[in-house]
N, C-alpha and C positions, 0 to 999 in steps of 0.2 A: 741465524739464518732467517731471511725474510719469508714470511708466509704468503701464499697466494691462494685465494679462494677460487675454486673452479665450480661451475654449476653444471650438473648433468641431471636432467629430469629422470625420475624413477618411473619405470614402467608399471610397477605395482606398488601401491602403498596401502597401509592400513591406517585409516583416518576416520575418526568419529567426531563430527562437527560439535556435538554437545561437550566434548572434552576441551574444546578451545574457546568456548564462550563462557566467560567468568560468571559465577553464580550471582554476582551483584550487578551484572549487565542489565541495562534498562529493558532491552528487548526480550531478554530471557525472563525477567520478572513479568513483563507484559504478557508473554506467552502463557505463563503459569497463572496469571491473574484473571484475564479476560475470558468470557464465555461467548463464543461466536455461533454456537449451535442453533440459535434462533434463526439465523440467516437461511438455513436449508428449508425450513417450513415456510418462512416468509416469502422466499423467492421462487419456490417450486412451480408456481403458476406461470412463470415466464419461460419455462423450458418444456420442450416436447419429450416424447419417450423414444424417439428414433433419431438417427443422424449422428454426427460427430459430437463427442463430449465437449462441453463448454469449459471455460475456466471455473474452477471451484469457487462458489460465492464467498467462502471464507477467505480464500487466497486473494480474491479480488478486493475484499474489504480491508484485509490486512495491508495490501499494497497501497491502497488509498490512504490508510491511516499512517503508513510510513511516509508517504508523500506529505501529509499534513505535518507530521512531527518533525520531518527534516526540512520543511519549508520548500518543497519541490512542487512547482505548479505546472509541470508538464508530464505527460505519461512517459515520454522518452527518458526524462531525467529520473523518474521514479524507478523504472526498470534498470537503467544504467547503474544507479546508486545501489539498488538492491543486489545486483549481480556482483558488486565489488566488496560487499560487507558480509562477513561470516555471521555476525550477530543477527542481521536482518534475514539472511537465508535461513538461519535456525528458527527465527520467529515465524517465517512463512511456511516452514516445513519442507524446505528444499535442501538438497545436498550440494556439495561442491561439484561442479560440472553438470549438474542437472539444469536443463534449459528452462529459463523463466518464460512466462507467457509473452507473446509479442506485444509491444506497447499499444498497438491499435486495439487490442482486445479490451483494454481498460475503457477506452472511450466507447466502444461498441456495447460493452456491458452496461455502462452508464446510460446509454441511449435506450437499451432494452428495458431497463427499469423505469426510465423517465426521470426527469430532474427532481420532481417532487418526492417520489419513492426513494430515490437515491439519497436525497438530503435527509429524509426521515430515518433511513437505516444508518446513515453515517452519524447523525446526531445521537442515535441510540448507542452506537459504539463509543462515541466520545463521552456520552453520559456515564457509561461503565468506567471509563478511564478516570473521570472526575470522582465518581463514588469510591473508587478504590485508591484514590489519592495519587494516581500516576501522573496526572497533569493538573496544573493549577493556574494557568494564565493563558493569554492569547498568544498566537504566533507572533513572533517578533524576531528579526534578525538584524544584527549590526556586525558588519565584517565577519559574517559567518558564525557569530557566537549568539546563542539563544539567550535572551534576557527576559526575566519575568516582567511582564508588562502590566500586570493587574495589581494595583495597590489598593483596591477597594475591599469591601466586606466580602466574606466567603459566599454569601448568597448571590453576589453579583458575578462571581467567577463563572459559575455554570452558565448563566445567561450570556456572558461575553463569549465564552468558548462556543456555545451552540450557535450564536449569531455568526461567529467567525467561520463555522462549518459551512454555512450558506455562502459566505464570501469565497471560501476555498473551492466549493463546488462550482461557482461561477467562473473562477479563474481557470479551473481545469477545462470547463466547457469552452471558454474563450481561446484556450491554447490547443484545442483539438486541431489536428491537421485536416486541411480540406481534402476530401477524397480525390484521388487521381482521376483524370478524364477516363482512363481505361476502366476503373472500378465503377464509375458512374454508368458507363456504357454497358458493363456486365450486369449491373443491377437492373437497367432498363430492359435488357434482353431477358433476364430471369423473370421480371414482373409480367412480361407479355404472355 
């Protein structure tokens, strides 16, 4: 008899994301390897003590790192890709169905820190990746396949990656969406 698969969504499921991300997965290993705690102290001066909570600085930097590693040079693509991948959600500390930050939050946070501070923090995170042996070459994509692009000495690898971090930060800034006329008008009203 011919089988026929029918799909009916379950109303309640028991699901633990960590059970579905393999132990040898790159983002799982990255989560266990990197220490992002320094970001809280380094960025605390940019936040007030009242009002709505901002994006967690660690989540922000992890999203930027995902964009760099996946060769995604727009905030929309970073959020879209992160929302579809269980390993990335696990790395970020998000669960299935938990809403990720709005894409414009990434560019606003970069603007809050300023390009120089953002680049400095991002290079520090990339430096940890290099020290721990998690990355070893510059971003390079050919038909969606990442190719190790650095054939030089180990001492050159860190320099190339950290220089590439500045290029990536520039790409993100160039791909920021222009504010809508309404948001510009709201800002003018708020500034008065």
